[in-house]
N, C-alpha and C positions, 0 to 999 in steps of 0.2 A: 505494499501500500505506497508505504512511504515513497519507493522507486515511483510509483507512479503519479502520485500528488505532484514532488519534486520536478519528475519529466512535464508537466504541465503546467505547472506554475512558477518554472522558473524563468519562461520568458519574458514575464509579467514585469514590468518596469514602471518607478512614480514617484513621487517625493515626500511620500509618508512608510514607515515602514506598518505592515500586519503582519498578524499573524494567525495559522489555523489550526484550533485541535482536533483531532481526527482519533476517535476512538472505536477503535474497532467490539461492534459485540454481539458479533458474532460471524460466523460462517459454515456454512453444509457443503460435502465433497459431492461431487457427481458417483453415486455408485456404480456400481458393472452393474452393466441390463443386459437383455437379452437386443440384438442386435438387430433384432426387427420389431421388435415393440417401444413408442417414445420411452427416453429414459432421459434420469431426471437430468437436471444441471445443477451446477456449481451458484451457489447464491452467497453473498455479502449484505451486512448490516454494519453499518457505521452510523455513530455522532456526531455531526461538527459542529463544533463553536468558534466566529469570528473574532477578534479581537485586532482593534487599534492602539497598535504600541506607545503611538504618540501621548494618545491620550489615559493608557489603561484602562479602556475599556471594554467591555464588550460588548458585540454591534446585537446580538440576540444573544437574550438570558434567556431561556431555553435551549437545549442542540435542537442540532435541525435533522433529521433521520435521512437516512439514506439508503434503501436497501434498493439491490441490482444481485442480477441472474446474467450468465456467462453468456452472449451471444453465440446464435446460431452461426458455425461456417462447417468447412468444410471439414476441420478437422475434429465436432464437435457432432457431427451430427446424430455418430453411433454412440452417442454418449461418449463425454469426454472420461470419466469414469475408466473406461475400457481401451481408451487411446494416449489421455495423457497422464504427465505426474501430479501429485501434487499442488510441486510451484507452478507449473503449467495451468491447470484447473484456476487457480486462485490471481494470475496475472489478468485472462482476462475481465474477470468482476472487480480485480483493482484499475484497471484502465478505466471501465464503465461507470464508477463510481465518482472518480478524479473527473470525466467528463460533464459527471451530474453537480458536480462540488462546483465546478463553475459555469454553468449554465445558472443555478441560484443564484450567488456572487454574483453573475450578470442582472438578472432581475431584480434582487437586492437594489443592486446600487442604480440600475431603472426605475425603479417604484419608487425608495425610499432616500436614494442619496448618500449608499456608506459612505464612498467611498470620493465622494464630492469637498470639495472645501469647505463651501456653505453647507452643506449636506441637503440642497436642494434636488429632485430624481432627477435624475439626467436624461431620462427622456422624454422632459418640461425643456431643456435646451437645445441650445443651437450647436453644432459640432464646436466653431473656435467657446461658448461656452463653461465648457466641462473643462474642469479639475481636475477629473480621475486621468488616471494611467492612457495613455494615449492606444489605441488598439488595444487595452487590456484590462483586466479585472482589476490587478491588483500590486506591488511587491510585494510575494510572500517571502515570510522565513521559512526557512528548510522546516517540516512539521518535524516535533515532537514526536520520538518511539515514548509509546505510553507505556511498556514496557517497564523502559528504561527509568523514564515518569515517574514510576512505582515505586522503584528503588530506591529510589534518592533522596 
C-alpha cells in the first residue's frame, strides 16, 4: 500500500505540506477456486485521514473508508488465488485504493477547498484563481507505515 500511495502522490507538488494517514483495516486474498466457476477476488479496506501539516489539523475529522477489489484482467479472470502470489494479489487492490484516495481528495478540494489558500472550493474558481497545486491534489508527505507507527 505504501508503494502504491507513494507512486500515485509523489508526482504532485504544491506550496504547503500535507500528510495522509492510511490505515489498513482488512484484506481478503482470493482463494483458489474451480477455473470454470466465478472465483472470489482479493479485496482491501482502508481508512484515510488527510492532514494539513502547516495548520496541524485534520481535514476530515472522521476517517474516509476505502473498499476496493482487484480489477478483472487476463491474469485474474480464472481467479488470482490460482495464478498469483500473495504480494501480486494485494498489488492491484492497493493501486485501485490509491486511485480512489486521489479521486476523493480531488473531490474534497473541488467541493470543500481543502488545498486552496483561501479555503474556497476549487470548482467555483477559474484556473488562475486556484491556489492549490497545479495539475495536482497536494504535496503529500510519504505515508506513515501503520505497523511501524504502532511500535514507536
